[in-house]
C-alpha positions in Angstrom: -2.7 -62.0 94.6 -1.7 -59.8 91.7 2.0 -59.0 91.2 3.2 -55.5 90.4 5.6 -54.6 87.4 8.4 -53.1 89.5 10.9 -55.7 88.2 10.2 -54.8 84.6 10.4 -51.0 85.0 13.6 -49.2 84.1 14.7 -46.0 85.7 15.1 -42.9 83.4 17.6 -40.3 84.5 16.0 -36.9 85.2 16.8 -34.1 82.7 17.6 -30.7 83.7 14.8 -28.2 83.0 15.7 -24.8 81.6 14.7 -21.9 83.7 11.7 -20.0 82.5 13.6 -16.8 82.2 15.8 -18.3 79.5 12.8 -19.3 77.3 11.5 -15.8 77.5 14.9 -14.4 76.5 15.0 -16.7 73.5 11.6 -15.7 72.4 12.6 -12.0 72.6 15.7 -12.6 70.5 13.6 -14.3 67.8 11.1 -11.4 67.7 13.9 -8.9 67.4 15.5 -10.8 64.5 12.2 -11.1 62.7 11.6 -7.4 63.2 15.1 -6.6 61.9 14.7 -8.8 58.8 11.4 -7.2 57.9 12.5 -3.6 58.6 14.0 -3.1 55.1 10.9 -4.5 53.5 8.7 -2.3 55.7 10.9 0.7 54.9 10.5 0.0 51.1 6.8 -0.4 51.5 6.6 3.0 53.2 8.8 4.6 50.5 6.8 3.0 47.5 4.2 5.0 45.6 2.0 2.0 45.1 1.9 -1.8 45.1 1.1 -3.8 42.0 0.7 -7.6 41.5 3.5 -9.0 39.4 1.1 -11.5 37.9 -0.8 -8.7 36.1 2.3 -7.5 34.3 4.4 -8.6 31.3 8.1 -8.3 31.6 11.1 -8.8 29.2 14.8 -8.7 29.4 17.0 -6.3 27.4 19.4 -8.2 25.1 21.9 -7.3 22.4 21.5 -8.5 18.9 20.4 -7.8 15.3 17.1 -6.1 14.7 14.8 -5.6 11.7 12.4 -2.7 11.6 9.5 -4.1 9.7 5.8 -3.7 9.2 3.4 -6.7 8.8 0.3 -6.1 6.8 -2.4 -8.1 5.1 -3.3 -7.9 1.4 -4.7 -9.7 -1.6 -3.3 -10.6 -4.9 -4.5 -8.7 -7.9 -3.5 -8.5 -11.6 -0.6 -6.1 -12.3 -2.0 -5.7 -15.8 -5.8 -5.5 -15.8 -7.0 -3.2 -18.6 -10.6 -2.1 -19.2 -12.1 -1.8 -22.6 -14.4 1.1 -23.6 -16.7 1.8 -26.5 -15.1 4.1 -29.1 -18.5 4.9 -30.7 -22.2 4.5 -30.0 -23.7 1.3 -31.4 -25.0 -2.2 -30.7 -22.7 -4.7 -29.0 -22.2 -8.3 -30.2 -20.2 -10.3 -27.6 -17.9 -13.2 -28.7 -16.8 -14.2 -25.1 -18.3 -14.7 -21.6 -16.9 -13.7 -18.2 -14.2 -16.1 -17.0 -13.3 -17.3 -20.6 -9.6 -17.8 -21.3 -8.4 -15.5 -24.0 -5.3 -15.1 -26.2 -3.6 -11.9 -27.3 -5.2 -10.6 -30.5 -8.4 -12.6 -30.0 -11.6 -10.8 -31.1 -13.7 -10.1 -28.0 -16.7 -8.1 -29.3 -17.8 -5.8 -32.1 -19.9 -2.7 -32.1 -22.3 -2.0 -35.0 -22.2 1.8 -35.6 -24.0 2.8 -38.8 -23.2 6.4 -38.1 -19.5 5.9 -38.1 -19.6 3.6 -41.1 -21.6 6.1 -43.1 -19.2 8.9 -42.2 -16.3 6.7 -43.4 -18.1 6.2 -46.8 -18.6 10.0 -47.1 -15.0 10.8 -46.4 -13.8 8.1 -48.8 -15.9 9.7 -51.5 -14.4 13.1 -50.7 -10.9 11.6 -50.9 -11.6 10.1 -54.3 -12.9 13.5 -55.6 -9.8 15.3 -54.3 -7.5 12.7 -55.9 -9.2 13.3 -59.2 -9.0 17.1 -58.8 -5.3 16.9 -58.1 -4.7 14.7 -61.2 -6.8 17.1 -63.3 -4.8 20.1 -61.9 -1.5 18.4 -62.8 -2.7 18.0 -66.4 -3.8 21.6 -66.5 -0.4 22.7 -65.2 1.4 20.8 -67.9 -0.8 22.5 -70.5 -0.2 25.9 -69.0 3.5 25.3 -68.9 3.4 24.3 -72.6 1.6 27.4 -73.6 3.9 29.7 -71.6 7.0 27.9 -73.1 5.6 28.4 -76.5 5.1 32.1 -76.0 8.6 32.5 -74.7 10.0 30.6 -77.7 8.0 32.8 -80.1 9.3 35.9 -78.4 12.8 34.6 -78.8 12.2 33.9 -82.5 10.8 37.4 -83.0 13.8 38.8 -81.2 16.2 36.9 -83.5 14.3 38.2 -86.5 14.4 41.8 -85.3 18.2 41.4 -84.7 18.7 40.1 -88.2 16.6 43.0 -89.7 18.6 45.5 -87.7 21.8 44.1 -89.1 20.5 44.4 -92.6 19.3 48.0 -91.9 22.7 49.1 -90.7 24.3 47.7 -93.8 21.7 49.3 -96.0 22.1 52.7 -94.3 25.8 52.6 -95.0 25.1 52.0 -98.6 22.3 54.6 -98.5 19.8 52.1 -99.7 17.3 52.9 -96.9 16.5 56.2 -95.3 17.2 57.2 -91.7 13.5 56.9 -90.8 13.5 53.3 -91.9 16.5 52.5 -89.7 14.8 54.1 -86.7 11.7 51.9 -87.3 13.9 48.8 -87.4 15.5 49.9 -84.1 12.1 50.3 -82.5 11.1 46.9 -83.8 14.2 45.4 -82.2 13.6 47.0 -78.8 10.0 45.7 -78.9 11.2 42.2 -79.7 13.7 42.3 -76.8 11.0 43.6 -74.4 8.6 40.8 -75.4 11.3 38.2 -75.0 12.1 39.4 -71.4 8.4 39.5 -70.5 7.9 36.1 -71.9 10.7 34.7 -69.7 9.5 36.4 -66.6 5.9 35.4 -67.2 7.0 31.8 -67.6 8.8 31.8 -64.3 5.9 33.4 -62.4 3.5 31.0 -64.0 5.6 28.1 -62.8 5.7 29.4 -59.3 2.0 30.0 -59.2 1.1 26.6 -60.6 3.5 24.9 -58.2 1.9 26.8 -55.2 -1.6 25.9 -56.3 -0.6 22.2 -56.8 1.0 22.1 -53.4 -2.1 23.6 -51.8 -4.3 21.0 -53.5 -1.9 18.2 -52.4 -2.1 19.4 -48.8 -5.9 19.2 -48.9 -5.6 15.7 -50.3 -3.1 14.7 -47.6 -5.4 16.0 -44.9 -8.3 14.1 -46.4 -6.3 11.0 -46.5 -5.4 11.3 -42.8 -9.0 11.9 -42.0 -10.1 8.9 -44.0 -7.5 6.7 -42.5 -8.5 7.7 -39.0 -12.2 6.9 -39.7 -11.1 3.6 -41.2 -9.1 2.9 -38.1 -12.1 3.7 -35.9 -14.3 1.4 -38.0 -11.8 -1.4 -37.7 -11.5 -0.7 -33.9 -15.2 -1.4 -33.6 -14.1 -5.0 -33.3 -12.2 -5.1 -30.1 -9.2 -7.5 -29.8 -7.5 -8.7 -26.6 -4.2 -6.9 -25.8 -3.0 -9.8 -23.6 -3.4 -13.5 -22.8 -5.5 -14.1 -19.7 -9.1 -14.3 -18.8 -12.2 -12.1 -19.1 -12.8 -10.5 -15.8 -16.0 -8.6 -15.8 -18.6 -8.0 -18.5 -20.4 -4.6 -18.1 -22.8 -5.0 -21.0 -25.3 -7.6 -22.3 -25.5 -9.2 -25.7 -27.0 -6.8 -28.3 -27.1 -3.9 -25.9 -26.9 -0.4 -27.3 -24.1 1.6 -25.7 -22.9 5.2 -25.9 -19.4 6.3 -26.6 -16.9 5.7 -23.7 -19.1 3.2 -22.1 -17.1 0.6 -20.1 -17.5 -2.8 -21.8 -15.3 -5.4 -20.0 -12.2 -5.9 -18.0 -9.4 -8.3 -18.7 -7.0 -10.0 -16.2 -3.4 -11.1 -16.9 -2.9 -14.0 -14.5 0.8 -14.3 -15.5 1.6 -11.0 -13.7 0.1 -10.7 -10.2 0.9 -8.2 -7.5 -0.1 -7.7 -3.9 -2.4 -4.9 -2.9 -1.4 -4.3 0.8 -3.5 -2.4 3.3 -1.2 -0.2 5.4 -2.3 1.5 8.6 -2.5 5.3 8.1 -0.3 6.1 11.1 2.5 3.8 9.7 2.4 4.9 6.1 4.8 7.8 6.6 7.6 5.4 7.6 7.4 3.6 4.2 9.0 4.5 0.9 9.0 3.1 -2.6 11.7 0.5 -3.2 11.6 -1.1 0.2 12.2 -4.9 0.3 9.3 -7.1 1.3 8.5 -10.7 2.0 5.1 -12.1 1.0 3.9 -15.3 2.8 1.8 -17.6 0.6 0.9 -21.1 1.8 3.6 -21.1 4.4 6.2 -20.1 1.9 7.9 -16.7 1.6 8.6 -14.9 -1.7 10.9 -11.9 -2.2 9.2 -8.7 -3.4 9.5 -4.9 -3.6 7.1 -2.1 -2.5 6.5 -0.2 -5.8 3.7 2.2 -5.1 1.9 3.9 -2.2 -1.5 5.5 -2.7 -1.8 9.1 -1.5 -5.4 8.5 -0.6 -6.6 7.3 2.8 -9.6 5.0 2.9 -11.1 3.9 6.2 -7.9 4.6 8.1 -5.8 2.6 5.6 -3.4 3.4 2.7 -3.1 1.0 -0.2 0.3 -0.1 -1.3 1.5 -2.2 -4.3 4.0 -5.0 -3.8 5.6 -6.6 -6.8 7.1 -10.1 -6.8 10.8 -10.5 -7.8 9.7 -13.8 -9.4 6.1 -14.8 -10.0 5.0 -17.6 -7.6 3.3 -20.6 -9.1 -0.3 -21.6 -8.5 -1.2 -18.0 -7.5 -4.9 -17.0 -7.7 -6.6 -13.7 -8.2 -7.9 -12.0 -5.0 -6.0 -14.5 -2.8 -5.4 -13.2 0.7 -1.7 -13.0 1.8 0.4 -11.6 4.5 3.4 -9.4 3.8 6.4 -8.1 5.7 7.8 -4.8 4.6 11.4 -4.3 5.7 11.9 -0.6 6.7 15.5 -0.9 8.2 18.0 -3.4 9.4 20.5 -2.8 12.3 23.2 -5.0 13.8 24.5 -5.4 17.4 21.9 -3.2 19.1 20.2 -3.2 22.5 16.6 -4.4 22.0 13.7 -5.6 24.0 10.3 -7.2 23.2 7.8 -4.6 22.2 4.8 -4.0 24.4 2.2 -1.4 25.4 4.9 0.5 27.4 6.1 2.1 24.2 2.9 4.0 23.7 1.9 4.5 27.4 5.4 5.6 28.3 5.6 8.0 25.3 8.8 6.1 24.2 10.7 7.9 27.0 9.9 5.9 30.2 10.3 2.3 31.4 10.1 0.6 34.8 13.2 -1.5 35.5 12.7 -4.4 37.9 15.2 -4.7 40.8 14.3 -7.5 43.2 10.7 -6.9 44.2 10.5 -3.3 43.0 10.1 -1.5 39.8 11.9 1.8 39.4 10.9 4.5 36.9 13.8 4.9 34.4 14.1 7.4 31.6 15.0 5.8 28.3 15.4 6.6 24.6 14.1 4.4 21.8 15.4 4.0 18.3 14.1 1.7 15.6 10.7 0.2 16.3 9.4 -3.0 14.7 6.2 -5.0 15.3 7.9 -7.3 17.7 10.9 -5.4 19.1 12.2 -1.9 19.9 15.7 -0.6 20.0 17.0 0.8 23.3 19.5 3.7 22.6 19.8 5.0 26.2 18.8 4.2 29.8 19.1 0.4 29.9 21.9 -2.2 29.8 21.9 -5.8 28.6 20.3 -8.1 31.2 18.0 -5.4 32.6 14.4 -6.6 33.0 11.6 -4.1 32.4 7.8 -4.0 32.4 6.6 -4.1 28.8 2.9 -4.1 29.5 0.8 -0.9 29.8 2.2 1.7 32.2 -1.0 3.7 32.4 -1.8 2.4 35.9 1.5 3.6 37.3 0.9 7.3 36.5 3.9 9.3 37.6 5.0 6.8 40.3 8.8 6.6 40.8 8.9 3.4 42.9 6.4 0.5 42.6 6.4 -2.6 44.9 5.8 -5.8 43.0 3.8 -8.3 45.0 3.4 -12.0 44.3 
């Protein structure tokens, strides 16, 4: 006989079951609450122009702080002093150096053998010697001529004195009736003739001195001209041996040993490694914002060096404008044609509203932004001020702490209200 488990069982009090109508009422209340909670979202969805995923957008917060308007460019180092040497005459080249050789200021680099120029110098030197002899001979002739003219003047003076003495005796004799009146008149005529000869001799001497002085000056001018011409040719012959104007290295050789060249042929270029500058490549659309004298920072091997923008080329090449940046102090261990990065400071402003720069600047025409409020983005008119590579200044339309979309706004079109979905 099998016993039952009645003695082990415990009685459980019966719970009161809710009426079915109460459960239905509770479900209805829940549905009404959910509908009420989602009504505002549903209303926003109906009023929005479009829905965009937040994950596809970039956002940034407007903050207040200092801002630097700058331009970051790439460039390469190049010699600030890199002269090129040219042939001053046709001839055969003899090189004393090779490309890459270190050179000192004043060192002979090459010589040009120009027989034509050397022969011309010899001819002009002979002409100079002849003119010097002519001038010396002319000076001797002038002295002789002056001596003759002086002698004639002195003779005329002696004759005048003799005529004056004769006239004095004639007057005494006529008073004593020793001579006749006709003899007295002849003596007077002789005196006048002597006076006239003396005056003409003096005038002739003065004119002769002026003429001889003029002729000598003309000859000396020709001699001076010939001396200058000869000195210039001598300088050109000496310049056939080219000397280095600086200490540095030989950059490029444009001619070969014993090559015959024509006048003005480029021979070689020199590089002064002690004075290097940066040739920066500036985008054409940003070149108008720059000006000579702007401060710059050049980054070389993770170090920054102070510099100044000293030149901007007026020529555009492949969408770029070349600028020259000069170091305040020459960095050490700098090489020719070394690639560097440079930051050109356009303007500096303090305590301004700013935000990270993005494609919204261009796609919003610098006048539109989308400000994020909860799960929506509202089209907001703005005004931008200074623009840098990384940041832009907000002058109107936003406040510190506002969050905006900084990625491209092209997909938004003219939408005033955009829902941001997760």
